[in-house]
PDBQT receptor file of N, H, CA, C and O in Angstrom, charges set to zero:
ATOM      1  N   UNK A   1     -16.378 -18.991  -7.990  1.00  0.00    +0.000 N 
ATOM      2  CA  UNK A   1     -15.261 -18.776  -7.094  1.00  0.00    +0.000 C 
ATOM      3  C   UNK A   1     -15.168 -17.281  -6.806  1.00  0.00    +0.000 C 
ATOM      4  O   UNK A   1     -15.273 -16.461  -7.718  1.00  0.00    +0.000 OA
ATOM      5  N   UNK A   2     -14.972 -16.932  -5.545  1.00  0.00    +0.000 N 
ATOM      6  H   UNK A   2     -14.886 -17.598  -4.804  1.00  0.00    +0.000 HD
ATOM      7  CA  UNK A   2     -14.902 -15.538  -5.124  1.00  0.00    +0.000 C 
ATOM      8  C   UNK A   2     -13.437 -15.107  -5.069  1.00  0.00    +0.000 C 
ATOM      9  O   UNK A   2     -12.621 -15.763  -4.421  1.00  0.00    +0.000 OA
ATOM     10  N   UNK A   3     -13.108 -14.024  -5.736  1.00  0.00    +0.000 N 
ATOM     11  H   UNK A   3     -13.771 -13.492  -6.262  1.00  0.00    +0.000 HD
ATOM     12  CA  UNK A   3     -11.725 -13.546  -5.797  1.00  0.00    +0.000 C 
ATOM     13  C   UNK A   3     -11.499 -12.484  -4.725  1.00  0.00    +0.000 C 
ATOM     14  O   UNK A   3     -11.797 -11.311  -4.947  1.00  0.00    +0.000 OA
ATOM     15  N   UNK A   4     -10.975 -12.881  -3.566  1.00  0.00    +0.000 N 
ATOM     16  H   UNK A   4     -10.733 -13.835  -3.386  1.00  0.00    +0.000 HD
ATOM     17  CA  UNK A   4     -10.671 -11.943  -2.488  1.00  0.00    +0.000 C 
ATOM     18  C   UNK A   4      -9.218 -11.505  -2.606  1.00  0.00    +0.000 C 
ATOM     19  O   UNK A   4      -8.316 -12.325  -2.779  1.00  0.00    +0.000 OA
ATOM     20  N   UNK A   5      -9.013 -10.201  -2.510  1.00  0.00    +0.000 N 
ATOM     21  H   UNK A   5      -9.746  -9.535  -2.369  1.00  0.00    +0.000 HD
ATOM     22  CA  UNK A   5      -7.656  -9.687  -2.526  1.00  0.00    +0.000 C 
ATOM     23  C   UNK A   5      -7.128  -9.669  -1.103  1.00  0.00    +0.000 C 
ATOM     24  O   UNK A   5      -7.883  -9.425  -0.162  1.00  0.00    +0.000 OA
ATOM     25  N   UNK A   6      -5.849  -9.924  -0.941  1.00  0.00    +0.000 N 
ATOM     26  H   UNK A   6      -5.236 -10.122  -1.705  1.00  0.00    +0.000 HD
ATOM     27  CA  UNK A   6      -5.239  -9.939   0.383  1.00  0.00    +0.000 C 
ATOM     28  C   UNK A   6      -4.175  -8.862   0.457  1.00  0.00    +0.000 C 
ATOM     29  O   UNK A   6      -3.532  -8.531  -0.539  1.00  0.00    +0.000 OA
ATOM     30  N   UNK A   7      -4.001  -8.324   1.651  1.00  0.00    +0.000 N 
ATOM     31  H   UNK A   7      -4.523  -8.593   2.460  1.00  0.00    +0.000 HD
ATOM     32  CA  UNK A   7      -2.938  -7.369   1.916  1.00  0.00    +0.000 C 
ATOM     33  C   UNK A   7      -1.858  -8.113   2.688  1.00  0.00    +0.000 C 
ATOM     34  O   UNK A   7      -2.135  -8.714   3.726  1.00  0.00    +0.000 OA
ATOM     35  N   UNK A   8      -0.658  -8.075   2.197  1.00  0.00    +0.000 N 
ATOM     36  H   UNK A   8      -0.433  -7.586   1.354  1.00  0.00    +0.000 HD
ATOM     37  CA  UNK A   8       0.445  -8.779   2.827  1.00  0.00    +0.000 C 
ATOM     38  C   UNK A   8       1.494  -7.764   3.243  1.00  0.00    +0.000 C 
ATOM     39  O   UNK A   8       1.931  -6.946   2.433  1.00  0.00    +0.000 OA
ATOM     40  N   UNK A   9       1.901  -7.817   4.513  1.00  0.00    +0.000 N 
ATOM     41  H   UNK A   9       1.546  -8.482   5.170  1.00  0.00    +0.000 HD
ATOM     42  CA  UNK A   9       2.924  -6.899   5.008  1.00  0.00    +0.000 C 
ATOM     43  C   UNK A   9       4.295  -7.412   4.577  1.00  0.00    +0.000 C 
ATOM     44  O   UNK A   9       4.595  -8.600   4.693  1.00  0.00    +0.000 OA
ATOM     45  N   UNK A  10       5.114  -6.498   4.081  1.00  0.00    +0.000 N 
ATOM     46  H   UNK A  10       4.870  -5.533   3.987  1.00  0.00    +0.000 HD
ATOM     47  CA  UNK A  10       6.460  -6.839   3.651  1.00  0.00    +0.000 C 
ATOM     48  C   UNK A  10       7.438  -6.002   4.463  1.00  0.00    +0.000 C 
ATOM     49  O   UNK A  10       7.324  -4.777   4.508  1.00  0.00    +0.000 OA
ATOM     50  N   UNK A  11       8.398  -6.662   5.105  1.00  0.00    +0.000 N 
ATOM     51  H   UNK A  11       8.490  -7.657   5.068  1.00  0.00    +0.000 HD
ATOM     52  CA  UNK A  11       9.400  -5.951   5.879  1.00  0.00    +0.000 C 
ATOM     53  C   UNK A  11      10.785  -6.302   5.336  1.00  0.00    +0.000 C 
ATOM     54  O   UNK A  11      11.074  -7.459   5.029  1.00  0.00    +0.000 OA
ATOM     55  N   UNK A  12      11.613  -5.303   5.227  1.00  0.00    +0.000 N 
ATOM     56  H   UNK A  12      11.379  -4.364   5.477  1.00  0.00    +0.000 HD
ATOM     57  CA  UNK A  12      12.992  -5.504   4.813  1.00  0.00    +0.000 C 
ATOM     58  C   UNK A  12      13.885  -5.374   6.030  1.00  0.00    +0.000 C 
ATOM     59  O   UNK A  12      13.593  -4.587   6.930  1.00  0.00    +0.000 OA
ATOM     60  N   UNK A  13      14.956  -6.124   6.071  1.00  0.00    +0.000 N 
ATOM     61  H   UNK A  13      15.193  -6.764   5.340  1.00  0.00    +0.000 HD
ATOM     62  CA  UNK A  13      15.877  -6.051   7.201  1.00  0.00    +0.000 C 
ATOM     63  C   UNK A  13      16.620  -4.727   7.182  1.00  0.00    +0.000 C 
ATOM     64  O   UNK A  13      17.434  -4.467   6.296  1.00  0.00    +0.000 OA
ATOM     65  N   UNK A  14      16.328  -3.893   8.173  1.00  0.00    +0.000 N 
ATOM     66  H   UNK A  14      15.666  -4.104   8.893  1.00  0.00    +0.000 HD
ATOM     67  CA  UNK A  14      17.002  -2.613   8.339  1.00  0.00    +0.000 C 
ATOM     68  C   UNK A  14      17.173  -2.368   9.824  1.00  0.00    +0.000 C 
ATOM     69  O   UNK A  14      16.317  -2.762  10.617  1.00  0.00    +0.000 OA
ATOM     70  N   UNK A  15      18.252  -1.729  10.212  1.00  0.00    +0.000 N 
ATOM     71  H   UNK A  15      18.947  -1.408   9.568  1.00  0.00    +0.000 HD
ATOM     72  CA  UNK A  15      18.409  -1.386  11.627  1.00  0.00    +0.000 C 
ATOM     73  C   UNK A  15      17.282  -0.455  12.066  1.00  0.00    +0.000 C 
ATOM     74  O   UNK A  15      16.836   0.395  11.295  1.00  0.00    +0.000 OA
ATOM     75  N   UNK A  16      16.824  -0.617  13.305  1.00  0.00    +0.000 N 
ATOM     76  H   UNK A  16      17.187  -1.307  13.932  1.00  0.00    +0.000 HD
ATOM     77  CA  UNK A  16      15.750   0.234  13.812  1.00  0.00    +0.000 C 
ATOM     78  C   UNK A  16      16.221   1.671  13.896  1.00  0.00    +0.000 C 
ATOM     79  O   UNK A  16      17.380   1.943  14.206  1.00  0.00    +0.000 OA
ATOM     80  N   UNK A  17      15.307   2.588  13.617  1.00  0.00    +0.000 N 
ATOM     81  H   UNK A  17      14.365   2.367  13.365  1.00  0.00    +0.000 HD
ATOM     82  CA  UNK A  17      15.624   4.010  13.696  1.00  0.00    +0.000 C 
ATOM     83  C   UNK A  17      16.230   4.583  12.430  1.00  0.00    +0.000 C 
ATOM     84  O   UNK A  17      16.474   5.787  12.360  1.00  0.00    +0.000 OA
ATOM     85  N   UNK A  18      16.479   3.754  11.430  1.00  0.00    +0.000 N 
ATOM     86  H   UNK A  18      16.281   2.775  11.487  1.00  0.00    +0.000 HD
ATOM     87  CA  UNK A  18      17.066   4.229  10.180  1.00  0.00    +0.000 C 
ATOM     88  C   UNK A  18      15.949   4.440   9.163  1.00  0.00    +0.000 C 
ATOM     89  O   UNK A  18      15.226   3.503   8.824  1.00  0.00    +0.000 OA
ATOM     90  N   UNK A  19      15.813   5.659   8.685  1.00  0.00    +0.000 N 
ATOM     91  H   UNK A  19      16.400   6.420   8.961  1.00  0.00    +0.000 HD
ATOM     92  CA  UNK A  19      14.830   5.981   7.661  1.00  0.00    +0.000 C 
ATOM     93  C   UNK A  19      15.517   6.014   6.301  1.00  0.00    +0.000 C 
ATOM     94  O   UNK A  19      16.652   6.479   6.195  1.00  0.00    +0.000 OA
ATOM     95  N   UNK A  20      14.851   5.530   5.266  1.00  0.00    +0.000 N 
ATOM     96  H   UNK A  20      13.929   5.152   5.352  1.00  0.00    +0.000 HD
ATOM     97  CA  UNK A  20      15.435   5.652   3.931  1.00  0.00    +0.000 C 
ATOM     98  C   UNK A  20      15.641   7.129   3.587  1.00  0.00    +0.000 C 
ATOM     99  O   UNK A  20      14.820   7.976   3.940  1.00  0.00    +0.000 OA
ATOM    100  N   UNK A  21      16.717   7.423   2.912  1.00  0.00    +0.000 N 
ATOM    101  H   UNK A  21      17.384   6.735   2.625  1.00  0.00    +0.000 HD
ATOM    102  CA  UNK A  21      17.034   8.818   2.608  1.00  0.00    +0.000 C 
ATOM    103  C   UNK A  21      16.277   9.332   1.392  1.00  0.00    +0.000 C 
ATOM    104  O   UNK A  21      16.084  10.540   1.254  1.00  0.00    +0.000 OA
ATOM    105  N   UNK A  22      15.857   8.459   0.530  1.00  0.00    +0.000 N 
ATOM    106  H   UNK A  22      16.014   7.478   0.642  1.00  0.00    +0.000 HD
ATOM    107  CA  UNK A  22      15.122   8.886  -0.654  1.00  0.00    +0.000 C 
ATOM    108  C   UNK A  22      13.755   8.219  -0.682  1.00  0.00    +0.000 C 
ATOM    109  O   UNK A  22      13.571   7.125  -0.147  1.00  0.00    +0.000 OA
ATOM    110  N   UNK A  23      12.821   8.881  -1.301  1.00  0.00    +0.000 N 
ATOM    111  H   UNK A  23      12.971   9.769  -1.735  1.00  0.00    +0.000 HD
ATOM    112  CA  UNK A  23      11.486   8.325  -1.457  1.00  0.00    +0.000 C 
ATOM    113  C   UNK A  23      11.449   7.530  -2.750  1.00  0.00    +0.000 C 
ATOM    114  O   UNK A  23      11.876   8.008  -3.802  1.00  0.00    +0.000 OA
ATOM    115  N   UNK A  24      10.934   6.313  -2.660  1.00  0.00    +0.000 N 
ATOM    116  H   UNK A  24      10.588   5.925  -1.806  1.00  0.00    +0.000 HD
ATOM    117  CA  UNK A  24      10.817   5.478  -3.849  1.00  0.00    +0.000 C 
ATOM    118  C   UNK A  24       9.489   4.736  -3.795  1.00  0.00    +0.000 C 
ATOM    119  O   UNK A  24       8.850   4.653  -2.746  1.00  0.00    +0.000 OA
ATOM    120  N   UNK A  25       9.093   4.210  -4.917  1.00  0.00    +0.000 N 
ATOM    121  H   UNK A  25       9.612   4.277  -5.769  1.00  0.00    +0.000 HD
ATOM    122  CA  UNK A  25       7.820   3.511  -5.018  1.00  0.00    +0.000 C 
ATOM    123  C   UNK A  25       7.903   2.194  -4.254  1.00  0.00    +0.000 C 
ATOM    124  O   UNK A  25       8.786   1.376  -4.509  1.00  0.00    +0.000 OA
ATOM    125  N   UNK A  26       6.959   1.991  -3.298  1.00  0.00    +0.000 N 
ATOM    126  H   UNK A  26       6.241   2.655  -3.091  1.00  0.00    +0.000 HD
ATOM    127  CA  UNK A  26       6.914   0.750  -2.536  1.00  0.00    +0.000 C 
ATOM    128  C   UNK A  26       6.103  -0.307  -3.279  1.00  0.00    +0.000 C 
ATOM    129  O   UNK A  26       6.530  -1.455  -3.399  1.00  0.00    +0.000 OA
ATOM    130  N   UNK A  27       4.931   0.088  -3.777  1.00  0.00    +0.000 N 
ATOM    131  H   UNK A  27       4.585   1.021  -3.679  1.00  0.00    +0.000 HD
ATOM    132  CA  UNK A  27       4.159  -0.821  -4.614  1.00  0.00    +0.000 C 
ATOM    133  C   UNK A  27       3.164  -0.038  -5.455  1.00  0.00    +0.000 C 
ATOM    134  O   UNK A  27       2.838   1.111  -5.158  1.00  0.00    +0.000 OA
ATOM    135  N   UNK A  28       2.691  -0.685  -6.508  1.00  0.00    +0.000 N 
ATOM    136  H   UNK A  28       2.956  -1.619  -6.749  1.00  0.00    +0.000 HD
ATOM    137  CA  UNK A  28       1.726  -0.096  -7.429  1.00  0.00    +0.000 C 
ATOM    138  C   UNK A  28       0.669  -1.149  -7.708  1.00  0.00    +0.000 C 
ATOM    139  O   UNK A  28       0.989  -2.316  -7.929  1.00  0.00    +0.000 OA
ATOM    140  N   UNK A  29      -0.604  -0.732  -7.697  1.00  0.00    +0.000 N 
ATOM    141  H   UNK A  29      -0.864   0.216  -7.518  1.00  0.00    +0.000 HD
ATOM    142  CA  UNK A  29      -1.694  -1.666  -7.929  1.00  0.00    +0.000 C 
ATOM    143  C   UNK A  29      -2.686  -1.056  -8.912  1.00  0.00    +0.000 C 
ATOM    144  O   UNK A  29      -3.125   0.081  -8.739  1.00  0.00    +0.000 OA
ATOM    145  N   UNK A  30      -3.029  -1.807  -9.925  1.00  0.00    +0.000 N 
ATOM    146  H   UNK A  30      -2.672  -2.731 -10.066  1.00  0.00    +0.000 HD
ATOM    147  CA  UNK A  30      -4.003  -1.354 -10.906  1.00  0.00    +0.000 C 
ATOM    148  C   UNK A  30      -5.391  -1.721 -10.404  1.00  0.00    +0.000 C 
ATOM    149  O   UNK A  30      -5.652  -2.882 -10.091  1.00  0.00    +0.000 OA
ATOM    150  N   UNK A  31      -6.294  -0.727 -10.325  1.00  0.00    +0.000 N 
ATOM    151  H   UNK A  31      -6.082   0.217 -10.579  1.00  0.00    +0.000 HD
ATOM    152  CA  UNK A  31      -7.636  -0.947  -9.805  1.00  0.00    +0.000 C 
ATOM    153  C   UNK A  31      -8.670  -1.112 -10.904  1.00  0.00    +0.000 C 
ATOM    154  O   UNK A  31      -9.746  -1.662 -10.668  1.00  0.00    +0.000 OA
ATOM    155  N   UNK A  32      -8.362  -0.653 -12.070  1.00  0.00    +0.000 N 
ATOM    156  H   UNK A  32      -7.488  -0.207 -12.261  1.00  0.00    +0.000 HD
ATOM    157  CA  UNK A  32      -9.282  -0.743 -13.203  1.00  0.00    +0.000 C 
ATOM    158  C   UNK A  32      -8.544  -0.326 -14.446  1.00  0.00    +0.000 C 
ATOM    159  O   UNK A  32      -7.320  -0.192 -14.441  1.00  0.00    +0.000 OA
ATOM    160  N   UNK A  33      -9.292  -0.119 -15.517  1.00  0.00    +0.000 N 
ATOM    161  H   UNK A  33     -10.286  -0.228 -15.520  1.00  0.00    +0.000 HD
ATOM    162  CA  UNK A  33      -8.655   0.262 -16.773  1.00  0.00    +0.000 C 
ATOM    163  C   UNK A  33      -7.940   1.600 -16.676  1.00  0.00    +0.000 C 
ATOM    164  O   UNK A  33      -6.890   1.789 -17.290  1.00  0.00    +0.000 OA
ATOM    165  N   UNK A  34      -8.501   2.531 -15.910  1.00  0.00    +0.000 N 
ATOM    166  H   UNK A  34      -9.354   2.378 -15.411  1.00  0.00    +0.000 HD
ATOM    167  CA  UNK A  34      -7.900   3.866 -15.853  1.00  0.00    +0.000 C 
ATOM    168  C   UNK A  34      -7.534   4.298 -14.443  1.00  0.00    +0.000 C 
ATOM    169  O   UNK A  34      -7.308   5.485 -14.204  1.00  0.00    +0.000 OA
ATOM    170  N   UNK A  35      -7.471   3.348 -13.490  1.00  0.00    +0.000 N 
ATOM    171  H   UNK A  35      -7.655   2.385 -13.683  1.00  0.00    +0.000 HD
ATOM    172  CA  UNK A  35      -7.145   3.694 -12.105  1.00  0.00    +0.000 C 
ATOM    173  C   UNK A  35      -5.967   2.870 -11.612  1.00  0.00    +0.000 C 
ATOM    174  O   UNK A  35      -5.956   1.643 -11.717  1.00  0.00    +0.000 OA
ATOM    175  N   UNK A  36      -4.981   3.567 -11.075  1.00  0.00    +0.000 N 
ATOM    176  H   UNK A  36      -4.989   4.563 -10.990  1.00  0.00    +0.000 HD
ATOM    177  CA  UNK A  36      -3.806   2.929 -10.505  1.00  0.00    +0.000 C 
ATOM    178  C   UNK A  36      -3.474   3.609  -9.185  1.00  0.00    +0.000 C 
ATOM    179  O   UNK A  36      -3.542   4.833  -9.077  1.00  0.00    +0.000 OA
ATOM    180  N   UNK A  37      -3.116   2.816  -8.184  1.00  0.00    +0.000 N 
ATOM    181  H   UNK A  37      -3.061   1.822  -8.272  1.00  0.00    +0.000 HD
ATOM    182  CA  UNK A  37      -2.693   3.345  -6.892  1.00  0.00    +0.000 C 
ATOM    183  C   UNK A  37      -1.199   3.106  -6.772  1.00  0.00    +0.000 C 
ATOM    184  O   UNK A  37      -0.717   1.997  -7.002  1.00  0.00    +0.000 OA
ATOM    185  N   UNK A  38      -0.467   4.152  -6.411  1.00  0.00    +0.000 N 
ATOM    186  H   UNK A  38      -0.858   5.054  -6.224  1.00  0.00    +0.000 HD
ATOM    187  CA  UNK A  38       0.963   4.047  -6.181  1.00  0.00    +0.000 C 
ATOM    188  C   UNK A  38       1.227   4.476  -4.746  1.00  0.00    +0.000 C 
ATOM    189  O   UNK A  38       0.793   5.549  -4.325  1.00  0.00    +0.000 OA
ATOM    190  N   UNK A  39       1.946   3.634  -3.988  1.00  0.00    +0.000 N 
ATOM    191  H   UNK A  39       2.298   2.763  -4.331  1.00  0.00    +0.000 HD
ATOM    192  CA  UNK A  39       2.295   3.946  -2.605  1.00  0.00    +0.000 C 
ATOM    193  C   UNK A  39       3.811   4.028  -2.517  1.00  0.00    +0.000 C 
ATOM    194  O   UNK A  39       4.528   3.156  -3.008  1.00  0.00    +0.000 OA
ATOM    195  N   UNK A  40       4.278   5.090  -1.886  1.00  0.00    +0.000 N 
ATOM    196  H   UNK A  40       3.695   5.798  -1.487  1.00  0.00    +0.000 HD
ATOM    197  CA  UNK A  40       5.710   5.310  -1.735  1.00  0.00    +0.000 C 
ATOM    198  C   UNK A  40       6.170   4.894  -0.346  1.00  0.00    +0.000 C 
ATOM    199  O   UNK A  40       5.364   4.832   0.583  1.00  0.00    +0.000 OA
ATOM    200  N   UNK A  41       7.455   4.609  -0.197  1.00  0.00    +0.000 N 
ATOM    201  H   UNK A  41       8.110   4.659  -0.951  1.00  0.00    +0.000 HD
ATOM    202  CA  UNK A  41       7.975   4.015   1.024  1.00  0.00    +0.000 C 
ATOM    203  C   UNK A  41       7.915   4.932   2.249  1.00  0.00    +0.000 C 
ATOM    204  O   UNK A  41       8.079   4.432   3.362  1.00  0.00    +0.000 OA
ATOM    205  N   UNK A  42       7.695   6.206   2.113  1.00  0.00    +0.000 N 
ATOM    206  H   UNK A  42       7.562   6.612   1.209  1.00  0.00    +0.000 HD
ATOM    207  CA  UNK A  42       7.654   7.096   3.266  1.00  0.00    +0.000 C 
ATOM    208  C   UNK A  42       6.248   7.613   3.556  1.00  0.00    +0.000 C 
ATOM    209  O   UNK A  42       6.096   8.675   4.160  1.00  0.00    +0.000 OA
ATOM    210  N   UNK A  43       5.219   6.878   3.133  1.00  0.00    +0.000 N 
ATOM    211  H   UNK A  43       5.343   6.016   2.641  1.00  0.00    +0.000 HD
ATOM    212  CA  UNK A  43       3.834   7.288   3.367  1.00  0.00    +0.000 C 
ATOM    213  C   UNK A  43       3.534   7.199   4.863  1.00  0.00    +0.000 C 
ATOM    214  O   UNK A  43       4.008   6.290   5.546  1.00  0.00    +0.000 OA
ATOM    215  N   UNK A  44       2.750   8.143   5.361  1.00  0.00    +0.000 N 
ATOM    216  H   UNK A  44       2.365   8.881   4.807  1.00  0.00    +0.000 HD
ATOM    217  CA  UNK A  44       2.335   8.112   6.766  1.00  0.00    +0.000 C 
ATOM    218  C   UNK A  44       1.337   6.981   6.973  1.00  0.00    +0.000 C 
ATOM    219  O   UNK A  44       0.536   6.678   6.089  1.00  0.00    +0.000 OA
ATOM    220  N   UNK A  45       1.389   6.363   8.142  1.00  0.00    +0.000 N 
ATOM    221  H   UNK A  45       2.040   6.609   8.861  1.00  0.00    +0.000 HD
ATOM    222  CA  UNK A  45       0.530   5.215   8.435  1.00  0.00    +0.000 C 
ATOM    223  C   UNK A  45      -0.952   5.548   8.309  1.00  0.00    +0.000 C 
ATOM    224  O   UNK A  45      -1.717   4.754   7.762  1.00  0.00    +0.000 OA
ATOM    225  N   UNK A  46      -1.364   6.708   8.805  1.00  0.00    +0.000 N 
ATOM    226  H   UNK A  46      -0.742   7.353   9.249  1.00  0.00    +0.000 HD
ATOM    227  CA  UNK A  46      -2.789   7.037   8.758  1.00  0.00    +0.000 C 
ATOM    228  C   UNK A  46      -3.270   7.259   7.326  1.00  0.00    +0.000 C 
ATOM    229  O   UNK A  46      -4.428   6.982   7.015  1.00  0.00    +0.000 OA
ATOM    230  N   UNK A  47      -2.401   7.751   6.458  1.00  0.00    +0.000 N 
ATOM    231  H   UNK A  47      -1.460   7.976   6.711  1.00  0.00    +0.000 HD
ATOM    232  CA  UNK A  47      -2.771   7.927   5.050  1.00  0.00    +0.000 C 
ATOM    233  C   UNK A  47      -2.889   6.564   4.374  1.00  0.00    +0.000 C 
ATOM    234  O   UNK A  47      -3.840   6.319   3.632  1.00  0.00    +0.000 OA
ATOM    235  N   UNK A  48      -1.934   5.685   4.624  1.00  0.00    +0.000 N 
ATOM    236  H   UNK A  48      -1.161   5.884   5.226  1.00  0.00    +0.000 HD
ATOM    237  CA  UNK A  48      -1.986   4.341   4.053  1.00  0.00    +0.000 C 
ATOM    238  C   UNK A  48      -3.220   3.592   4.551  1.00  0.00    +0.000 C 
ATOM    239  O   UNK A  48      -3.871   2.895   3.772  1.00  0.00    +0.000 OA
ATOM    240  N   UNK A  49      -3.549   3.723   5.828  1.00  0.00    +0.000 N 
ATOM    241  H   UNK A  49      -3.021   4.289   6.461  1.00  0.00    +0.000 HD
ATOM    242  CA  UNK A  49      -4.727   3.072   6.386  1.00  0.00    +0.000 C 
ATOM    243  C   UNK A  49      -6.001   3.561   5.694  1.00  0.00    +0.000 C 
ATOM    244  O   UNK A  49      -6.853   2.754   5.321  1.00  0.00    +0.000 OA
ATOM    245  N   UNK A  50      -6.132   4.870   5.522  1.00  0.00    +0.000 N 
ATOM    246  H   UNK A  50      -5.440   5.526   5.825  1.00  0.00    +0.000 HD
ATOM    247  CA  UNK A  50      -7.315   5.433   4.856  1.00  0.00    +0.000 C 
ATOM    248  C   UNK A  50      -7.393   4.983   3.398  1.00  0.00    +0.000 C 
ATOM    249  O   UNK A  50      -8.475   4.669   2.901  1.00  0.00    +0.000 OA
ATOM    250  N   UNK A  51      -6.263   4.953   2.720  1.00  0.00    +0.000 N 
ATOM    251  H   UNK A  51      -5.384   5.208   3.123  1.00  0.00    +0.000 HD
ATOM    252  CA  UNK A  51      -6.229   4.510   1.327  1.00  0.00    +0.000 C 
ATOM    253  C   UNK A  51      -6.682   3.060   1.194  1.00  0.00    +0.000 C 
ATOM    254  O   UNK A  51      -7.510   2.742   0.341  1.00  0.00    +0.000 OA
ATOM    255  N   UNK A  52      -6.140   2.182   2.036  1.00  0.00    +0.000 N 
ATOM    256  H   UNK A  52      -5.467   2.441   2.729  1.00  0.00    +0.000 HD
ATOM    257  CA  UNK A  52      -6.495   0.768   1.956  1.00  0.00    +0.000 C 
ATOM    258  C   UNK A  52      -7.963   0.537   2.303  1.00  0.00    +0.000 C 
ATOM    259  O   UNK A  52      -8.612  -0.313   1.693  1.00  0.00    +0.000 OA
ATOM    260  N   UNK A  53      -8.492   1.276   3.268  1.00  0.00    +0.000 N 
ATOM    261  H   UNK A  53      -7.964   1.967   3.763  1.00  0.00    +0.000 HD
ATOM    262  CA  UNK A  53      -9.914   1.147   3.598  1.00  0.00    +0.000 C 
ATOM    263  C   UNK A  53     -10.780   1.603   2.432  1.00  0.00    +0.000 C 
ATOM    264  O   UNK A  53     -11.812   0.991   2.159  1.00  0.00    +0.000 OA
ATOM    265  N   UNK A  54     -10.381   2.661   1.741  1.00  0.00    +0.000 N 
ATOM    266  H   UNK A  54      -9.542   3.158   1.962  1.00  0.00    +0.000 HD
ATOM    267  CA  UNK A  54     -11.151   3.148   0.605  1.00  0.00    +0.000 C 
ATOM    268  C   UNK A  54     -11.103   2.174  -0.572  1.00  0.00    +0.000 C 
ATOM    269  O   UNK A  54     -12.111   1.972  -1.249  1.00  0.00    +0.000 OA
ATOM    270  N   UNK A  55      -9.946   1.575  -0.818  1.00  0.00    +0.000 N 
ATOM    271  H   UNK A  55      -9.127   1.739  -0.268  1.00  0.00    +0.000 HD
ATOM    272  CA  UNK A  55      -9.790   0.668  -1.952  1.00  0.00    +0.000 C 
ATOM    273  C   UNK A  55     -10.465  -0.670  -1.689  1.00  0.00    +0.000 C 
ATOM    274  O   UNK A  55     -11.079  -1.235  -2.594  1.00  0.00    +0.000 OA
ATOM    275  N   UNK A  56     -10.364  -1.187  -0.464  1.00  0.00    +0.000 N 
ATOM    276  H   UNK A  56      -9.865  -0.727   0.271  1.00  0.00    +0.000 HD
ATOM    277  CA  UNK A  56     -10.852  -2.527  -0.170  1.00  0.00    +0.000 C 
ATOM    278  C   UNK A  56     -12.123  -2.547   0.672  1.00  0.00    +0.000 C 
ATOM    279  O   UNK A  56     -12.381  -3.533   1.362  1.00  0.00    +0.000 OA
ATOM    280  N   UNK A  57     -12.916  -1.490   0.633  1.00  0.00    +0.000 N 
ATOM    281  H   UNK A  57     -12.707  -0.689   0.073  1.00  0.00    +0.000 HD
ATOM    282  CA  UNK A  57     -14.162  -1.478   1.416  1.00  0.00    +0.000 C 
ATOM    283  C   UNK A  57     -15.134  -2.505   0.849  1.00  0.00    +0.000 C 
ATOM    284  O   UNK A  57     -15.133  -2.803  -0.346  1.00  0.00    +0.000 OA
ATOM    285  N   UNK A  58     -15.956  -3.033   1.738  1.00  0.00    +0.000 N 
ATOM    286  H   UNK A  58     -15.956  -2.791   2.708  1.00  0.00    +0.000 HD
ATOM    287  CA  UNK A  58     -16.962  -4.030   1.325  1.00  0.00    +0.000 C 
ATOM    288  C   UNK A  58     -18.228  -3.309   0.930  1.00  0.00    +0.000 C 
ATOM    289  O   UNK A  58     -18.798  -2.569   1.732  1.00  0.00    +0.000 OA
ATOM    290  N   UNK A  59     -18.670  -3.510  -0.270  1.00  0.00    +0.000 N 
ATOM    291  H   UNK A  59     -18.207  -4.111  -0.922  1.00  0.00    +0.000 HD
ATOM    292  CA  UNK A  59     -19.913  -2.908  -0.771  1.00  0.00    +0.000 C 
ATOM    293  C   UNK A  59     -20.999  -3.965  -0.869  1.00  0.00    +0.000 C 
ATOM    294  O   UNK A  59     -21.543  -4.198  -1.949  1.00  0.00    +0.000 OA
ATOM    295  N   UNK A  60     -21.319  -4.604   0.240  1.00  0.00    +0.000 N 
ATOM    296  H   UNK A  60     -20.878  -4.415   1.117  1.00  0.00    +0.000 HD
ATOM    297  CA  UNK A  60     -22.326  -5.662   0.246  1.00  0.00    +0.000 C 
ATOM    298  C   UNK A  60     -23.643  -5.108   0.659  1.00  0.00    +0.000 C 
ATOM    299  O   UNK A  60     -24.628  -5.843   0.728  1.00  0.00    +0.000 OA
TER     300      UNK A  60
């Protein structure tokens, strides 16, 4: 059985144009015994995109 990881978008109900006032941890993922990725709620889209491509790249 092949274990594929999925990325799921999570949205919280907030009025448009309202930014959170404080930075907090959005999610944390353990990649190995000594590697953990932590993403905060105010990360820029291009940084998150690059991070996800680096973590989930296909090495076939």
